[in-house]
C-alpha positions as CSV (number, residue, x, y, z in Angstrom):
1,M,17.6,37.0,-71.2
2,I,13.9,36.4,-70.6
3,I,11.8,38.5,-68.7
4,K,8.5,37.5,-67.2
5,K,5.8,39.2,-65.1
6,G,8.6,42.2,-64.4
7,L,11.3,39.8,-63.1
8,I,14.5,38.6,-64.7
9,H,15.5,35.3,-63.8
10,M,19.1,34.2,-64.0
11,S,19.0,30.4,-63.5
12,V,20.7,27.2,-64.5
13,M,17.7,24.9,-63.0
14,R,20.0,22.2,-64.4
15,P,22.7,22.7,-64.4
16,L,24.3,25.7,-62.4
17,M,22.9,28.7,-60.6
18,T,19.5,29.5,-59.7
19,A,19.0,33.5,-59.0
20,M,16.1,35.4,-59.3
21,L,16.3,39.2,-59.9
22,A,13.4,41.5,-59.8
23,L,13.5,44.7,-61.8
24,G,13.5,47.9,-60.6
25,S,14.4,51.7,-61.1
26,A,17.9,53.1,-60.6
27,V,18.5,55.2,-57.4
28,P,21.8,55.9,-55.3
29,A,23.1,52.8,-53.9
30,A,24.1,54.1,-50.8
31,A,20.3,54.4,-49.9
32,V,19.8,50.8,-49.9
33,T,18.6,49.0,-46.8
34,F,18.3,45.1,-47.3
35,T,16.0,42.6,-45.9
36,I,16.7,39.0,-45.6
37,T,13.9,36.2,-46.1
38,S,14.4,32.5,-46.3
39,V,11.9,29.5,-46.6
40,P,12.6,25.9,-46.6
41,Y,13.8,24.4,-50.0
42,T,12.0,21.3,-50.9
43,A,12.4,21.3,-54.9
44,G,12.2,23.7,-58.1
45,A,12.4,27.3,-58.2
46,P,9.3,29.4,-57.1
47,A,6.5,29.7,-59.7
48,G,6.4,32.6,-62.0
49,Y,10.1,32.2,-62.9
50,V,11.6,31.3,-66.3
51,A,15.3,30.0,-66.9
52,M,17.6,32.8,-68.4
53,C,20.5,30.4,-68.7
54,G,19.9,26.7,-69.7
55,N,22.3,23.6,-70.3
56,T,23.6,24.9,-73.7
57,D,24.6,28.3,-72.4
58,P,28.2,28.6,-71.4
59,A,27.9,32.1,-70.7
60,C,26.4,31.2,-67.0
61,R,29.5,29.4,-66.2
62,N,31.6,32.4,-67.4
63,R,30.0,34.5,-64.8
64,W,32.0,32.4,-61.9
65,T,35.7,32.9,-60.8
66,G,37.5,31.9,-57.6
67,A,38.1,28.7,-56.0
68,Y,35.1,26.7,-56.7
69,G,33.5,23.7,-58.5
70,I,30.6,23.1,-60.5
71,V,29.4,19.7,-59.7
72,S,26.4,17.5,-59.5
73,T,27.4,14.8,-57.0
74,D,28.7,14.7,-53.3
75,L,32.0,14.6,-52.5
76,L,33.0,13.1,-49.0
77,N,34.2,16.0,-46.5
78,K,33.7,18.6,-49.0
79,H,30.3,19.2,-50.3
80,L,26.7,18.0,-50.2
81,T,23.9,18.2,-52.9
82,P,21.3,20.6,-51.4
83,S,18.5,18.5,-50.2
84,G,16.0,18.5,-52.9
85,W,18.0,19.8,-55.4
86,T,18.8,17.9,-58.8
87,G,21.4,18.9,-61.3
88,E,24.5,20.9,-60.9
89,Y,25.5,23.4,-58.2
90,V,28.3,25.8,-57.2
91,A,30.6,24.3,-54.3
92,V,33.1,26.2,-52.4
93,P,35.8,25.1,-52.3
94,G,35.8,23.0,-55.4
95,P,36.9,19.4,-55.4
96,N,40.4,20.2,-56.6
97,D,40.9,23.0,-54.5
98,P,42.5,23.3,-51.1
99,K,40.4,23.7,-48.0
100,G,38.6,26.8,-47.8
101,G,38.0,29.2,-50.7
102,N,35.6,31.5,-52.6
103,A,33.6,31.9,-55.7
104,T,32.6,35.2,-57.0
105,L,29.4,35.5,-59.3
106,S,29.3,38.5,-61.7
107,F,26.3,40.5,-62.2
108,A,27.6,42.2,-65.3
109,G,25.0,43.7,-67.5
110,I,22.2,43.0,-64.9
111,G,20.3,45.8,-63.0
112,P,18.9,47.6,-61.5
113,I,17.0,45.2,-59.4
114,N,14.8,45.0,-56.1
115,A,15.8,41.7,-55.3
116,W,18.1,38.6,-55.6
117,S,17.0,35.1,-54.8
118,F,19.0,31.7,-54.6
119,L,19.0,28.4,-53.1
120,W,21.7,28.2,-49.9
121,G,22.6,24.6,-49.1
122,S,24.2,23.8,-45.9
123,A,23.6,27.0,-44.4
124,G,26.0,27.6,-41.3
125,A,27.5,30.7,-39.7
126,S,31.1,30.0,-41.4
127,N,29.3,30.3,-45.0
128,V,29.5,34.1,-46.1
129,I,28.0,36.0,-49.0
130,E,29.4,39.6,-49.5
131,L,26.9,41.4,-52.1
132,T,28.6,44.4,-53.9
133,Y,26.4,46.8,-55.9
134,A,27.3,50.1,-57.7
135,G,27.8,53.0,-55.3
136,S,28.5,50.9,-52.3
137,V,31.4,51.7,-50.1
138,S,31.2,48.3,-48.6
139,P,29.4,44.7,-49.5
140,F,26.3,43.8,-47.6
141,V,27.4,40.8,-45.7
142,I,25.2,38.0,-44.8
143,N,26.4,34.6,-43.1
144,G,24.4,31.3,-43.0
145,G,23.6,31.6,-39.5
146,Q,21.4,34.4,-40.2
147,I,19.1,32.1,-42.3
148,T,19.2,28.9,-40.8
149,S,15.7,27.8,-39.2
150,T,15.0,26.9,-35.6
151,N,11.3,25.7,-36.7
152,V,11.1,22.4,-34.8
153,A,8.2,21.2,-37.4
154,E,11.0,21.4,-40.2
155,T,13.3,18.7,-41.1
156,T,16.8,19.2,-40.4
157,A,17.2,19.5,-44.4
158,E,14.6,22.2,-44.6
159,Q,16.4,24.2,-41.5
160,I,19.8,24.5,-43.4
161,N,18.8,24.3,-47.1
162,R,17.1,27.4,-47.6
163,W,15.5,29.4,-50.6
164,V,16.9,33.0,-49.7
165,T,15.8,36.5,-51.0
166,I,17.8,39.5,-50.3
167,T,15.5,42.5,-51.1
168,G,16.6,45.9,-51.1
169,D,14.0,48.9,-50.0
170,V,14.9,50.7,-53.2
171,A,16.5,49.4,-56.5
172,F,20.1,48.6,-56.7
173,T,22.5,47.5,-59.3
174,P,24.6,44.4,-58.2
175,T,28.1,43.9,-59.3
176,S,29.0,40.7,-57.6
177,A,28.3,38.2,-55.0
178,R,31.2,36.5,-53.3
179,F,30.5,33.1,-51.7
180,A,33.2,32.3,-49.1
181,H,34.3,29.6,-46.8
182,P,37.2,28.9,-44.5
183,S,36.9,25.1,-44.8
184,Y,34.4,23.0,-46.8
185,A,30.7,22.8,-47.3
186,F,29.2,25.8,-49.2
187,E,26.7,24.9,-51.8
188,A,24.5,27.2,-54.0
189,T,22.4,27.2,-57.0
């Protein structure tokens, strides 16, 4: 794990998962109020982040369970590479899985944090993320319809491929994030 400027970055820029974690201090999880922000994704992670996982680190792949695939190309009627992304990404469902599914990312050994960031490709209302954290009674749930943009100055790709940050008003310890889709086309890095 690499820490830089008070941030932990869990990333497989090439290949797998980009997620940023901001360090914080522990407080009771029930007190967390989350804020969601998103910006158009064009290419690369925001400045100031350092990869925690790289091409030679299989531990990143071991954090995933469920009906998903780690892919790097498009598969007609299943998944599309997020616009501007190069390398591998998680697709729900995976290329060999039936229609619909989920992928769960484990945050074991990580926390407490203040924020988590990732690229959400093809955001749509049927794409759902459930973020669980220590002490929570129920997960924090977000759907793609909450982060898509209606800014007419943005391209269609910029409106649905979003760099998303989920920030707590106090630090929290994440346990897992479940990415679910009832059909096809949920991509994340």
